[in-house]
N, C-alpha and C positions, 0 to 999 in steps of 0.2 A: 533440938532435935535430933542432935546425935546421943545427948544424955537418953532423950525421951526414950528412941529408939533400942539403945543398950539397955535401959531398963525395964521394957514393956515389949516383948515379942508382938504384942497381940496388935499395936499399931503399925507393926512393919508386913505384921501376914493380911492386915487389912489394906491396907496403900498396896499391897502387891497382887491381892486378890481382883481391887477394885481396877489395877491397872493392867491386868486381864482380859479384865470384859471389855476394856476398851478394845483391845487389840488384838488380837491372837498372835500377833508376831514378835509381842513383847519378850526383849532379852533381860528376863529377871537379874541374872549377875550383875548388868549392868545399874539398875533401878537401886538394886540394894546397895551398890557400890556411892548409890550420889544420896543415899537415904542416909549410910553411915556417917557421912562427910559432910550433912546439909546442914547447915543454920538456919534453913529458909521457911519450913514446913510441907507439910503433908499438899499445900495446897499447889504451892510451887513445885513438888516432883511431879504432880500430875500434869501441871503446864510445861513440865520438862520431855515425861514421857510422850505427851500429844505432838511436840514440835519435832523431836526426832522420831515417833515410827509413824506419826500419822501423815501429819503436814511435808508434802516431800522438801526435798534439799533442791537447790538448785542443782544440774544436769552439769555444769560446770566450775562448782564448785573447785576451784582448782587455787589451793594456799600457799604460800610459798616459803621455803624449806631453805635454811642458811647452809647452803657449801661448806663454809667450814667445821659445822658443826657433825655435818654427815663426815666429812673427811677426819675430823676428830674421832668420832665413833667406829668407821673402820678398822680404825688403828687394832678395836678388839679381835680384827681377823687379821692379822699381821699385814695390811692392804694399802696400797697406797692410791686416792681416789685420782679419775681420771676423769675425761669430758662426758658431763649431761647429753645420754641418748635421747631424753623425753621428757618433757612436765607436763602434767596435768593431775587429774587426780593422785598421783603416784608419780613420784620426780626419780627415774631410771638413769643410771650411770653405769659408766664401765671403772673398771678399777684393775689393780693389777698387783702381784706378789712378788717380793724381791727375785725369784727363780723367771722370772716372766708371762707365768701363768696366768691367764685375766678371768677377769670375774664381771658379774654383774651385779649392782646393788639396787635394792628398789626402795626409797625412803617416802615412807608413807606419811602427811601429816595427821594427826589425832588429837586434838586440841579435847576433843569433848570425851578423850577416851571412849572410843566407841566402835573402833576398829580392831583393836589389840585380839580379841577372841577368833572374833571370823578370822584371821591372817593367820593365828596359832593354826586353828581347825585346818585350813587352806595348805599351812607347811608341813603339817601332820599328814595330809594326804600324799602329798608330790611326795615326800619324803617314802611313804611304803611303796607308791607306782617305784623309785630309784629302787629300793631296796630290794625289791621282789623282782627285780630283775629286768623291768619295761624296759627297750634301748629307745634311745631318744630323749630323753626325761633332763632338763636341767638339773642336777641336782641342789636342794636346799645345801648348804655349806655351813658347818657349824662356829661360832667364832672360838678363840680360843681355850675359854671358860666352860665351851658345851652348849653355849647356846645358838639357837636358831632363830630368834628373834626377840629383839634387842630394845628399847625404848629408851631414849636418849630425850629426857626434855618432852614435847608433841611431839615428836618424831618417831614412827617405829622401823628400823632398818631390817632387812632380810637380804643374804647373799646367796647369790644361787651361781655353778659354773657355768661356764662362758658356752654357748650354743655351739656345736663342732657344726662345719663347711661353711655354707653361704648362703643370703638370704636373694631370692630369685627376684630378677627385673618384672614387678608390675606390667607393668606399659609393655615387655616382651611378650607376656602372654602363653612362656610357655607353662607356666604352671596348671592351665588349663588347658591346652593343648598337644602335651606329653604323656603320653598316655601309663609312660612309667610312672610316673613322679603322683601322677592321679590315683593310680592303682595302690601307691604305695603309702599316700595318704589316708585311702580307704583300710589298709591291712593296719596301720597304726593303731587307727580311732578304734577298730575291731580288740586289739590285744590291749588300747586304755581300757576297754568297757569292760574286758574280763578282767584285769586288774583292778578296775572298782568295784565289782564284785566282792572280790576277795577282801577287799578295804573296810567293806560293809559287815563281809560275814565277822572279818577280825576286829572292826571298831566301831558297834552300830550307834554305840553311842553319839561318838564322832561326827561318824556320814551323816546322822537326822540331823544335824546342826547344821552343818553345809547350807547356805543359802539357796532358795528354791530359785528356778526360774523364771517365776513373776516377782520377785524380791530385788533383783539385780536392776543397777542401775534409779535407785530410788523409786523402786516398785513402778518403774513403766508400763509391764504388763499385767499388772494386778486388775483382775475383773475381765481378765481376757475370754472370750467364748472360746471352749472347747467344745471339740468333737465328743460325744458319750464313750467312746470306745476309749480315747486318750484319758478322760475324766476319772475310768475305772482304772485304767494301768496307773496313773498318778495318785489312785488313793491306796495304793499297794497293800502286803509287797507284792512286788512284782520284778522278776530278770529281767525286764525292760526298760528298767524305770530306773535310775543312780546318779554318781556322782560323775557330771562330764566336764571337760575343758572348758567348754564353754562359749570360746573365742579363736577355734583351730583354725582362722583365716591364712593365706599366703604371708600376711604381714608379722606372722607369730613361731613363725619355724622357719630354721636353714635345712638346707640340703645338702648330702654329702656322698661320697660313695656311688658305688657301680655294681648292680643297679641301685637308683639310689634310696635313702634312707632318710628319713627325718629327726630332727635335733629339735623338739617343740618347749616353746618358753612362753611369758607372759601368763600367769594361771589366774590371775585375780578375779578371774569370772569364771571359775570355777563351781558350778551350783546343782543344785539337785533336777535333774531331766530327763527325756525320752532319749534312746542312745540315738533314734533320728534326729531328735535338736539338735546335737552336733554334728551330724552327717549337713541339715540345713543350713548351720550355719557355714561351713566348708565350702559350698557350692552357691552361698547367695549371688559372689562375688559376680559369677559367667550370670547366675541370671539379671543383675544389674546391670550388665555390660552389653547383655544380651538386647534388653526391654529398653536399658537408659540411653542406650550409648555412650559414645567414649566421656571419658572428665577430662572438664566438665561441659564441653560443649555441647553433647548429646549424637556426634554423627556416629552412623552407624557401625559396629564392632563386628565385622565377619568372620571372625575367630573363636567367638563365644558363641557355644552352642550348648545350653545347660541339660540339653537331653542326655548329648553323649556324656558331659562331664557327670552325670549322674551316674550312668550305665558306667562308666570305668571306677566311681567312685564307690558303689555299690559291691561292683565284682572285686575291687580287694578287699573289701571287706568281707565280704564272705569266702576268700580264699584263705579268711582264717577264723571266723566263725561258724563257720558251715553254710551251706545253700539255705536258703529263706530266712538269715537272719533277721535279715531289716524287713520290714512292714511297710510297702512301695507304698499303701493308700496314706499310711501314716505318716511315710516321708513328705506325699502332697502337702497334706495338711502342715506338716510342721512346715516345709519351706513359706507357706502363706500365712503362718503366725509368727515367721523371722519375720517378713515383710510387715506386719503386723506392727511388731518391734520396732522396724526403724524408722515407719509414718507417726508411729506415738513419739518415737525420740526427737525426729526432725522438727515434730509441730511445737512440743512443751519447748524447746530448746531456744527455736526462733521466738518465741512469747515473753521469755526467761529473758533474751539479749544476749546470745550466743559472742563468742570472741568473734570478732571480722575475720579472723583467720581461718574460721569452719563455717563462716556463712553461704560461702558458694556450697561446700558440699550440703549443707543441710535442703537449701533451693535446688539442688540437683534430684535428692534425693525425694523430695516432694513432686517434681515435673515426671519421675520418672515412676512412683510410686500410683499416679495419677492416669499412665499408659501401660501399665504393667498390667500381665497375664499370669496366670498359672500355667507352667510346661510341667506338662504328667512327668514321676518318674519313671524309667524303663519299665516296659511290661506292666505298667500296673492296672489290676482290675477293677475298676471302682464298684466299689459297693453301695447298696442303699445306706445314704448317710442318716444314722440315726440321731436324734436330739442332742443338741449342743449346750452345754450347760459352762459356766464362770469356773475358771482354776481356782479360786478362792477355796473353796473345801476339800476340791481334792489335791490341793496342794499341803492340806495343815499336814496332814499322815507326814511327810517328812520334811517338814520345815524346823 
């Protein structure tokens, strides 16, 4: 197949066209790389495309990483590997330089060679944010040879600056009861989205390649119904839709200084979406605790007030972006869309057989969403709702 593809470009073009017809989310370079190295023939290549791009992979498909291999790899940065911070789809470690400065190392297993392009685009986005002067970004760090993304065997390595400040205690609830923190959170998101618009203007092709909101976590949101207004914005181009952090919850930033400022990390869910979708994710834990109660027992949490939280978050955002920057009706819908995400995720993960350490939380999510209500965004003037559409066509312009 390798020789035939090299000799006859028509065969490859037909293959690429056929695979594109199977799935509009095709990553042509990935298929091309496989075709040019395959001895298996066109049928096997199309089967591989179906497996990788259409049949969902397990949500908790955690692959092992050889710590010694990662330790050897970070020598390219002149670093010493320390303890593992977490191990999931990515394995994250602490590391330090000879001068004592701390870094975070992310090791992503990639035996099928399917994540490197996505990670490179993600790193390009975060580099742009840091270099443009956005405060609170844990910037990617180049290796001694100037590389930001390094492959070692089946593992992709990235290094970023350690966050400034300290993590907030989730169970102390200061993250949702301290107005100054929530306003700072909203202000940071507004600054991020402004920088994201600049990134899309400067690097439109890279921005367009970033994964869409409905393709994150093995396309768990594919086909989710959208309000017609939101579908129209997603179809773009629009100043209200762009590259988001995607997971700016309290576990993914440290807080420092007075008044408080954020130092944000964990960008692997960077995605194309509505600005309000980022705010909805930030607010979701407040909704969860107010509607579902404490984790895991479900006891009332009187500190949880999502209406107040959203009021402060939007006020912080609009202190930077200007009054009216957030569409409050859309914010309501984005909270509902985020709940849909968590409901689908929990249902599928339990069916697949989630790790025992996660089962309790997934069951909690199902109990929460079984009794959840939608708390309106502050001062939302709900208009008559136009018809809904699915997100697939709307997202295709950005995917």
